[in-house]
TIFI-614570 format. One record per atom (N, C-alpha, C): x, y, z; residue in three letters. Coordinates in steps of 0.001 Angstrom, whole numbers, padded with zeros to 6 digits, always signed. Atoms other than C-alpha are relative to their C-alpha. Layout:
XYZALA/...
//
This chain:
+000366+001302+000553MET/+046425-036956+071511MET/-001499-000107-000196MET/+001453+000046+000123LYS/+042712-036544+072111LYS/-000472+000783-001216LYS/+000398-000842+001144ILE/+042511-033782+069490ILE/+000239-000739-001300ILE/-000309+000749+001221THR/+044194-035965+066860THR/-000997-001106-000219THR/+000972+001079+000130ASN/+041863-038843+067549ASN/-001367+000530-000431ASN/+001296-000586+000377GLN/+038833-036550+067266GLN/-000008+000375-001476GLN/-000074-000379+001420ARG/+039993-035234+063870ARG/-000114-001227-000895ARG/+000076+001217+000802GLN/+040490-038750+062576GLN/-001405-000571-000010GLN/+001363+000515-000079GLU/+037029-039708+063778GLU/-000946+000802-000888GLU/+000843-000858+000850VAL/+035397-036723+062052VAL/+000267-000285-001463VAL/-000349+000277+001395ARG/+037310-037447+058837ARG/-000574-001332-000444ARG/+000551+001309+000319ARG/+036188-041077+058955ARG/-001509+000082-000244ARG/+001454-000139+000162GLU/+032541-040020+059360GLU/-000344+000675-001321GLU/+000274-000732+001246ILE/+032729-037639+056393ILE/+000185-000906-001201ILE/-000302+000809+001180PHE/+034360-040053+053961PHE/-000850-001241-000102PHE/+000834+001191+000028HIS/+032104-042913+054939HIS/-001485+000330-000002HIS/+001420-000367+000072SER/+028863-040917+054679SER/-000581-000463-001325SER/+000624+000495+001253PRO/+026319-042175+052033PRO/+000116+000974-001160PRO/-000034-000988+001086ASP/+026374-038893+050088ASP/+001357+000039-000668ASP/-001346-000070+000563VAL/+030132-038876+049685VAL/+000323-001260-000768VAL/-000270+001253+000693ARG/+030243-042543+048694ARG/-000632-000030-001394ARG/+000671+000004+001310ARG/+027820-041847+045857ARG/+000763+000822-001030ARG/-000753-000816+000935GLN/+030171-039238+044366GLN/+001076-000846-000676GLN/-001032+000712+000740GLY/+032493-040545+041686GLY/-000479-001267-000643GLY/+000531+001170+000695ARG/+030274-043442+040693ARG/-001451+000278-000373ARG/+001352-000207+000519ARG/+027035-043561+038761ARG/-000981-000852+000782ARG/+001004+000721-000761GLU/+023997-044478+040771GLU/-000902-000773-000947GLU/+000951+000779+000761LYS/+021688-047160+039539LYS/-001387+000609+000130LYS/+001356-000553+000004VAL/+018258-045890+038550VAL/-000983-001126+000160VAL/+001000+001020-000247ARG/+015447-047923+039931ARG/-001047-000011-001112ARG/+001033+000076+001059PRO/+012713-049135+037521PRO/-001112+001016+000190PRO/+001084-000969-000241ALA/+010072-046943+039192ALA/+000437+001403-000373ALA/-000508-001324+000335GLU/+012293-043876+038813GLU/+000143+000150-001511GLU/-000142-000053+001456ARG/+012974-044788+035162ARG/-001338+000296-000667ARG/+001327-000249+000555GLU/+009238-044841+034464GLU/-000417+001447+000215GLU/+000364-001400-000256SER/+008815-041441+036102SER/+000761+000940-000910SER/-000773-000828+000916LEU/+011597-040011+033950LEU/-000564-000043-001404LEU/+000623+000093+001319LYS/+009879-041317+030836LYS/-001160+000962-000117LYS/+001154-000897+000045GLY/+006852-039265+031748GLY/+000383+001451-000153GLY/-000420-001390+000090ARG/+008925-036099+031799ARG/+000480+000380-001395ARG/-000568-000299+001312ARG/+010323-036395+028273ARG/-000944+000775-000910ARG/+000881-000762+000885PRO/+007196-035170+026452PRO/-000001+001483+000294PRO/-000005-001423-000307SER/+007390-031874+028332SER/+001193+000686-000641SER/-001176-000567+000655VAL/+010895-031319+026963VAL/-000243+000150-001488VAL/+000319-000061+001425ILE/+009702-032130+023443ILE/-000990+001124-000277ILE/+000990-001060+000183SER/+006717-029792+023849SER/+000656+001364+000065SER/-000706-001270-000097LEU/+009040-026990+024919LEU/+000754+000296-001281LEU/-000709-000207+001253GLY/+011129-027527+021812GLY/-000926+000407-001119GLY/+000976-000370+001024ARG/+008080-027402+019614ARG/-000494+001423+000208ARG/+000475-001362-000292TRP/+006932-024253+021383TRP/+001016+001033-000456TRP/-001045-000926+000435ILE/+010280-022563+020741ILE/+000024+000101-001519ILE/+000015-000010+001467ALA/+010152-023610+017087ALA/-001172+000804-000529ALA/+001176-000763+000429ALA/+006650-022178+016793ALA/+000227+001485+000179ALA/-000285-001417-000227CYS/+007808-018893+018311CYS/+000928+000552-001071CYS/-000916-000444+001050LEU/+010675-018691+015838LEU/-000710+000129-001333LEU/+000748-000040+001255LEU/+008305-019434+012987LEU/-000865+001240-000075LEU/+000860-001182-000010LEU/+005915-016683+014037LEU/+000821+001264-000122LEU/-000819-001205+000046SER/+008703-014165+014547SER/+000611+000217-001364SER/-000583-000151+001334SER/+010028-014848+011061SER/-000987+000532-001006SER/+001000-000566+000885GLY/+006745-013665+009551GLY/-000464-000929-001083GLY/+000385+000928+001051THR/+006156-016832+007562THR/-001445-000443+000126THR/+001388+000403-000186CYS/+002698-017422+009019CYS/-000907+000957-000762CYS/+000890-000839+000799ALA/+000077-016126+006620ALA/-001132+000536+000860ALA/+001114-000602-000717ALA/-002639-013788+007875ALA/-001301-000682-000410ALA/+001320+000539+000285ASP/-006290-014772+007983ASP/-000466+000520-001359ASP/+000421-000461+001334PRO/-007613-014660+004363PRO/-001095+001060+000056PRO/+001077-000983-000099LEU/-010753-012770+005415LEU/+000543+001353+000430LEU/-000608-001259-000439THR/-008656-010159+007215THR/+000759+000656-001143THR/-000726-000550+001148GLU/-006464-009755+004123GLU/-000959+000614-001012GLU/+000982-000515+000960GLN/-009510-009304+001876GLN/-000637+001287+000511GLN/+000625-001186-000570LEU/-011088-006792+004233LEU/+000982+001166+000073LEU/-001019-001049-000021THR/-007822-004872+004591THR/+000159+000626-001380THR/-000093-000516+001369ALA/-007556-004565+000800ALA/-001203+000875-000332ALA/+001204-000798+000237PHE/-011145-003285+000703PHE/+000094+001348+000705PHE/-000080-001249-000757MET/-010521-000668+003412MET/+001053+000934-000580MET/-001030-000843+000605GLN/-007366+000560+001673GLN/-000554+000799-001176GLN/+000588-000684+001149LYS/-009483+001481-001350LYS/-000904+001159+000417LYS/+000881-001065-000459GLN/-011611+003804+000802GLN/+000748+001317+000205GLN/-000814-001193-000214PHE/-008733+006274+001143PHE/+000438+000577-001346PHE/-000473-000676+001212THR/-008026+008822-001583THR/+001516-000080-000089THR/-001449+000153-000102THR/-004396+008859-000451THR/+000287-001099+001010THR/-000263+001100-000939PRO/-003116+005615+001116PRO/+000692+000504+001266PRO/-000656-000423-001245PRO/-002219+006113+004802PRO/+001345-000680+000180PRO/-001316+000586-000258ALA/+001204+005319+006207ALA/-000115-001442+000466ALA/+000203+001370-000492ALA/-000145+002202+007943ALA/-001483-000228+000226ALA/+001412+000372-000172LEU/-003476+000382+008044LEU/-000063-001429+000524LEU/+000185+001331-000586GLU/-004452-002555+010241GLU/-001475-000212+000294GLU/+001404+000343-000224VAL/-007858-004243+010322VAL/-000070-001205+000930VAL/+000216+001086-000955VAL/-008894-006388+013291VAL/-001490-000328+000010VAL/+001403+000433-000001ILE/-012132-008378+012951ILE/-000349-000498+001396ILE/+000400+000372-001362THR/-013857-008596+016339THR/-001216-000920+000022THR/+001128+000930+000072THR/-016852-010639+015142THR/+000499-001432+000198THR/-000446+001379-000221PRO/-016555-014258+016417PRO/+000000-000811-001293PRO/-000134+000829+001200LEU/-015580-016923+013870LEU/-001314-000656-000401LEU/+001240+000707+000318GLN/-018898-018746+014135GLN/-001078+000923-000559GLN/+000990-000949+000508ALA/-020786-015559+013205ALA/+000372+000550-001376ALA/-000435-000490+001307ARG/-018869-014970+009948ARG/-000465-000950-001104ARG/+000298+000822+001166LEU/-019714-016183+006468LEU/+001296-000585-000548LEU/-001169+000681+000545ASN/-017358-018614+004773ASN/-000158-000143-001507ASN/+000012+000096+001466CYS/-016828-017996+001063CYS/+001318+000556-000521CYS/-001319-000398+000494PRO/-013736-017484-001118PRO/+000081+001450-000462PRO/-000043-001356+000558ALA/-014719-014106-002610ALA/-001163+000830+000535ALA/+001094-000804-000556PRO/-016923-012046-000267PRO/+000000+001414-000575PRO/+000154-001392+000413GLN/-018258-008628-001246GLN/-000229+000843+001255GLN/+000106-000867-001174PHE/-017913-005763+001246PHE/-000612+001341-000393PHE/+000529-001354+000163THR/-019847-002515+001581THR/-000003+000679+001364THR/+000063-000788-001227LEU/-019787+000278+004147LEU/-001374+000650+000096LEU/+001315-000637-000153PRO/-023246+001270+005437PRO/+000101+001517+000063PRO/-000203-001445-000097SER/-021860+004750+006159SER/+001460+000304-000269SER/-001369-000392+000321ARG/-018782+006407+004690ARG/+000457+001182+000834ARG/-000400-001114-000848ASN/-018724+009097+007356ASN/+001209-000359+000862ASN/-001109+000437-000854ARG/-016242+007030+009349ARG/+000616-001262-000596ARG/-000671+001152+000601ILE/-013675+004672+007856ILE/+001150-000489+000875ILE/-000964+000548-000943TRP/-011506+004078+010914TRP/-000610-000024+001385TRP/+000569+000237-001321GLY/-012000+003135+014522GLY/-000886-001232-000039GLY/+000962+001104+000001ASN/-014931+000834+015232ASN/-000940+000165-001192ASN/+000736-000109+001259VAL/-016474+000224+011804VAL/-000787-001287-000234VAL/+000833+001138+000376SER/-019355-002058+010818SER/+000034-000142-001519SER/-000138+000260+001433VAL/-018799-003633+007385VAL/-000960-001117-000395VAL/+000916+001026+000501ALA/-021465-005530+005440ALA/+000778-000989-000859ALA/-000659+001077+000747MET/-020184-008883+004133MET/-001071-000834-000691MET/+001000+000718+000790VAL/-022155-010546+001325VAL/+000660-001188-000687VAL/-000417+001218+000693CYS/-021680-014123+000115CYS/-001237-000589-000670CYS/+001188+000479+000697GLY/-024267-014933-002548GLY/-001247+000661+000555GLY/+001245-000533-000559ALA/-027687-014550-000939ALA/+000113+000287+001488ALA/-000179-000205-001433GLN/-026263-014378+002582GLN/+000715+001316+000281GLN/-000583-001280-000381LYS/-025329-011175+004360LYS/+000221+000029+001507LYS/-000338-000171-001405ARG/-023606-010516+007665ARG/+000711+001343+000176ARG/-000731-001225-000327TYR/-022229-007449+009384TYR/+001195-000361+000876TYR/-001223+000244-000746LEU/-018641-007678+010535LEU/+000332+001221+000843LEU/-000468-001071-000867GLN/-017582-005614+013516GLN/+001529+000004-000041GLN/-001446-000084+000180THR/-014054-004385+012967THR/+000570+001192+000752THR/-000771-001130-000527GLU/-011426-002148+014476GLU/+001056+000342-001047GLU/-000910-000428+001058VAL/-009605-000202+011776VAL/+000990+001002+000594VAL/-001053-000845-000566LYS/-006294+001250+012980LYS/+000758+000669-001144LYS/-000620-000764+001084VAL/-004928+004009+010748VAL/+001074+000914+000583VAL/-001109-000866-000399THR/-001555+005695+011182THR/+000403+000853-001191THR/-000390-000917+001072ASP/-000699+008777+009146ASP/+000435+001314+000636ASP/-000424-001281-000533ARG/+000625+012293+009487ARG/-001118+001029-000139ARG/+001016-001050-000017TYR/-001522+015314+010290TYR/+000601+001252+000628TYR/-000511-001289-000460LEU/-001139+018957+011307LEU/-000359+000244+001460LEU/+000223-000395-001385VAL/-000750+020135+014893VAL/+000579+001398+000200VAL/-000543-001313-000334ALA/-000015+023476+016530ALA/+001429-000163+000505ALA/-001401+000084-000409ALA/+003747+023957+016850ALA/+000253+000764+001290ALA/-000105-000793-001218ARG/+003200+026415+019715ARG/-001389+000513+000354ARG/+001337-000488-000365PRO/+000280+027959+021628PRO/-000490+001077-000970PRO/+000628-000951+000926VAL/-002114+029901+019391VAL/-001160+000673+000725VAL/+001053-000758-000672ALA/-004379+032659+020716ALA/-001234+000099-000887ALA/+001241-000194+000757GLU/-007983+033228+019686GLU/+000139+001205-000929GLU/-000048-001032+001047ASN/-008315+035326+016492ASN/+001412+000238-000539ASN/-001351-000123+000536GLN/-004609+034832+015758GLN/+000067-000631-001383GLN/-000226+000553+001334THR/-003632+034327+012130THR/+001211-000924+000038THR/-001072+000992-000080LEU/-001525+031191+011792LEU/+001028+000215-001103LEU/-001101-000050+000958SER/+001868+031463+010135SER/+000557-001408-000198SER/-000600+001313+000256ALA/+003975+028610+008774ALA/+000720-000528+001236ALA/-000716+000413-001209GLU/+005937+028579+012056GLU/-000943-000495+001093GLU/+000978+000444-001002ASP/+002735+027905+014025ASP/-000485-001426-000254ASP/+000541+001294+000426ILE/+002138+024587+012241ILE/+001145-000986-000220ILE/-000978+001058+000281ARG/+004046+021299+012136ARG/-000739-001319-000244ARG/+000557+001327+000259TRP/+003485+017712+011023TRP/+000223-000910+001204TRP/-000139+001039-001021GLN/+002934+014846+013445GLN/-000593-001294-000545GLN/+000493+001312+000426THR/+002494+011127+012767THR/-000590-000731+001194THR/+000661+000704-001095GLY/+000038+009156+014881GLY/-001229-000742-000475GLY/+001206+000778+000266ARG/-003105+007044+015080ARG/-001191+000935-000207ARG/+001163-000835+000295LEU/-005991+008838+013359LEU/-001250-000529+000687LEU/+001202+000582-000585ASP/-008534+006397+014796ASP/-000144+000313+001484ASP/+000066-000359-001415LEU/-007688+007568+018322LEU/-000381+001459+000214LEU/+000369-001416-000106LEU/-008558+011207+017559LEU/-001517+000146-000054LEU/+001452-000196-000058SER/-012049+012529+018298SER/-000540+000683-001251SER/+000429-000709+001206GLN/-012195+014721+015161GLN/+001034-000186-001104GLN/-000885+000138+001155LEU/-010730+014564+011674LEU/+001015+001143-000013LEU/-000999-001068+000013PRO/-007416+016483+011671PRO/+000250+000523-001408PRO/-000329-000608+001289LEU/-006291+018803+008913LEU/+001296-000595-000549LEU/-001204+000474+000678THR/-003743+017607+006368THR/+000416+000937-001137THR/-000307-000977+001044ASP/-003745+020637+004022ASP/+000739+001169+000645ASP/-000799-001042-000653ARG/-000890+022821+005240ARG/-000227+001363-000645ARG/+000218-001269+000688GLN/-001525+025477+002602GLN/-001287+000662+000476GLN/+001261-000567-000481TRP/-005117+025906+003770TRP/+000135+000492+001435TRP/-000132-000383-001406ALA/-004131+026030+007443ALA/+000830+001265+000170ALA/-000833-001199-000084THR/-001443+028655+006866THR/-000809+001218-000453THR/+000784-001193+000293GLY/-003088+032066+006973GLY/-001407-000053+000548GLY/+001318+000099-000622SER/-006222+030770+008691SER/+000007+000699+001351SER/+000165-000705-001271VAL/-007577+032418+011829VAL/-000567-000975+001026VAL/+000455+000896-001062ALA/-008010+030560+015112ALA/-001325+000493+000572ALA/+001298-000339-000574GLU/-011613+030499+016323GLU/+000028-000043+001524GLU/-000140+000118-001452ARG/-010446+029662+019868ARG/+001461-000282+000320ARG/-001395+000303-000352PRO/-007184+029165+021796PRO/+000344-001459-000312PRO/-000463+001343+000366ILE/-005158+026146+020637ILE/+001308-000269+000730ILE/-001206+000353-000738GLY/-002571+024396+022796GLY/+001080-000560-000897GLY/-001124+000547+000750SER/+000871+023387+021599SER/-000138-001512-000125SER/+000119+001434+000247GLY/+000796+019928+020002GLY/-001413-000477-000244GLY/+001398+000404+000203GLN/-002995+019936+019661GLN/-000286-000163-001487GLN/+000339+000177+001414PRO/-004271+018492+016352PRO/-000907+001123-000500PRO/+000807-001069+000595LEU/-005710+021163+014060LEU/-001173-000609-000756LEU/+001205+000463+000686THR/-009276+020647+012828THR/-000677+001183-000678THR/+000709-001056+000725ALA/-011559+022577+010500ALA/-000865+000831+000932ALA/+000849-000735-000939ALA/-013757+023540+013462ALA/+000784+001043+000791ALA/-000824-000941-000764MET/-010835+025384+015083MET/+000374+001240-000794MET/-000543-001053+000851LEU/-009912+027552+012110LEU/-001031+000484-001007LEU/+000797-000549+001104ARG/-011513+029759+009515ARG/+000929+000798-000894ARG/-000741-000858+000901ARG/-010271+031606+006500ARG/-000227+001457+000390ARG/+000192-001414-000364PRO/-009722+035354+007024PRO/-001153+000616-000784PRO/+001146-000644+000652TRP/-012749+037506+006254TRP/+000474+000850-001169TRP/-000250-000864+001161ARG/-012597+038977+002772ARG/-001001+001131-000013ARG/+001058-001001-000113ILE/-015845+040827+003338ILE/-000527-000025+001432ILE/+000548-000091-001348LYS/-017118+042078+006704LYS/-001397+000603-000044LYS/+001386-000445-000059ILE/-020686+042765+007724ILE/-000082+001530-000039ILE/+000179-001442+000150GLY/-021870+046254+006728GLY/+000883+000634-001052GLY/-000927-000545+000985GLN/-019129+046665+004113GLN/-000686+000167-001350GLN/+000538-000160+001358PRO/-020158+048145+000711PRO/+000683-000975-000959PRO/-000543+000993+000928VAL/-019692+045599-002074VAL/-000513+000265-001405VAL/+000389-000043+001399GLN/-019786+045452-005840GLN/-000613-001346-000373GLN/+000734+001210+000348VAL/-022303+042941-007153VAL/-000082-000104-001511VAL/+000096+000231+001439SER/-022155+041416-010610SER/-000827-001254-000244SER/+000815+001145+000406ALA/-024555+039070-012346ALA/+000102-000137-001503ALA/-000123+000243+001431GLN/-024164+037463-015735GLN/-000987-001062-000435GLN/+000904+000958+000604GLY/-026568+035644-017956GLY/+000302-000091-001478GLY/-000215+000159+001434GLU/-026879+034696-021576GLU/-000282+001316-000717GLU/+000152-001225+000766GLY/-026249+037874-023537GLY/-000098+001264+000827GLY/+000079-001234-000789PHE/-026218+040307-020598PHE/+000897-000120+001232PHE/-000785-000091-001230ALA/-024208+041446-017565ALA/-000500+001200+000788ALA/+000518-001056-000873ILE/-025409+043530-014616ILE/+001004+000239+001115ILE/-000844-000374-001123GLN/-023318+045408-012088GLN/-000735+001027+000838GLN/+000674-000922-000907SER/-024621+047189-009020SER/+000751-000008+001328SER/-000632-000084-001320THR/-023750+047994-005416THR/-001002-000385+001076THR/+000844+000383-001131GLY/-025034+046806-002087GLY/+000824-000011+001273GLY/-000670+000037-001295LYS/-024123+046175+001537LYS/-000026-001442+000521LYS/-000124+001375-000502ALA/-022868+042915+003060ALA/-000800-000173+001285ALA/+000802+000300-001186LEU/-025186+041336+005630LEU/+000665-001022+000922LEU/-000728+000947-000857ASN/-022614+038863+007035ASN/+001475+000017-000369ASN/-001420+000164+000291ASN/-018891+038171+007260ASN/+000186-001201-000927ASN/-000233+001109+000926ALA/-017477+035952+004535ALA/+001441+000015-000483ALA/-001325+000167+000589ALA/-014162+034598+003288ALA/-000156-000246-001494ALA/+000041+000280+001436VAL/-013239+033965-000340VAL/-000699-001338-000233VAL/+000820+001161+000379ASN/-015668+031470-001928ASN/-001136-000288+000970ASN/+001136+000166-000910ASP/-018066+031819+001013ASP/-001252+000632-000596ASP/+001273-000609+000393ALA/-021738+032605+000506ALA/-000189+001310+000766ALA/+000213-001314-000608LEU/-022757+036204+001223LEU/-001372+000528-000374LEU/+001268-000680+000251GLN/-026082+037925+001593GLN/+000265+001492-000185GLN/-000205-001412+000333VAL/-026238+041393+000060VAL/-001352+000687-000095VAL/+001191-000829+000177ARG/-028882+044064+000471ARG/+000344+001063-001033ARG/-000265-000932+001083MET/-028942+045976-002778MET/-000517+001392+000349MET/+000444-001377-000236ASP/-029407+049733-002904ASP/-001487+000154-000258ASP/+001433-000033+000291SER/-032873+049029-004264SER/-000828-000605+001128SER/+000706+000651-001098GLY/-033743+047171-001034GLY/-000149-001498-000181GLY/+000108+001436+000251GLN/-033694+043730-002631GLN/+001182-000744+000629GLN/-001054+000827-000604THR/-031701+040953-000886THR/+000360-001134-000955THR/-000488+001036+000902LEU/-029545+038663-003023LEU/+001043-000862+000711LEU/-001040+000907-000496ASN/-027316+035675-002298ASN/+001073-000146-001067ASN/-001099+000110+000942GLY/-023901+035652-003914GLY/+001188-000714+000616GLY/-001222+000655-000469ARG/-020420+034235-003596ARG/+001150+000981-000105ARG/-001107-000950-000067VAL/-017300+036162-002605VAL/+001117-000448-000939VAL/-001088+000277+000924MET/-014665+036335-005331MET/+001328+000458+000605MET/-001298-000400-000567PRO/-010892+036695-004674PRO/+000238+001503+000002PRO/-000210-001449+000040ASP/-011003+040383-005694ASP/-000954+000759+000913ASP/+000920-000658-000926GLY/-013745+041093-003126GLY/-001356+000320-000594GLY/+001310-000221+000603SER/-016600+041410-005614SER/-000912-001183+000307SER/+000998+001029-000293ILE/-019797+039418-005218ILE/-000640-000437-001306ILE/+000592+000539+001215HIS/-020978+037131-007983HIS/-001329-000653+000340HIS/+001344+000539-000194VAL/-024679+036364-008169VAL/-000348-000840-001214VAL/+000385+000867+001105GLY/-025749+033405-010257GLY/-001464+000162-000344GLY/+001392-000146+000462LEU/-028906+033770-012361LEU/-000418-001235-000786LEU/
//
């Protein structure tokens, strides 16, 4: 009997507790609480606007900065062959830029057209220098496998790779025909970008080799023999000591003869 009475007492306490009584009916909101809820509504609206802005940006409908578009078009013209991708980021603060609808751009130096580039911006009589970061993505040649020093590169030693040119320390080669048959000046690791400083054309003439020398002028042609004073590939310059003791400068022809211009 005591156990039954205890259960009834516990059940009475549960069903008559304030929390349970509130269930099943709507609580009245006090005026102070209503005012506090009003203050929270703008945050919900702001979140909605933020989401809408994110969707708008992701859809690509937002136009780029006009100055960036103009500068990108200018930089694209600096390439003989358009790269796969080009992105220009202007790092100069807004307050330091000129504001005009049709600015003129010039490059103080054409030695470097990607990476950190300073571009002169002219608007009428005013001139400013824009600091930019030019990101260029394109394909270039790399070693397909390790290459030893003095090794002649075959087609299997070379492959294409696409990447950021502005992140490379030296200009990579893009002429596969020139690279094939070239000789490595030093060891080259697999995947390493190929540069002109790493390779040379095979020697057509070697130092000390006897050579045929020809010279042509208006109404005459001279042929003689001499000895090469340096190594040279086709189209390279070569110094020749003639049999007479005279030293001449000529250019190596594909057939191995030396042409001297008069």
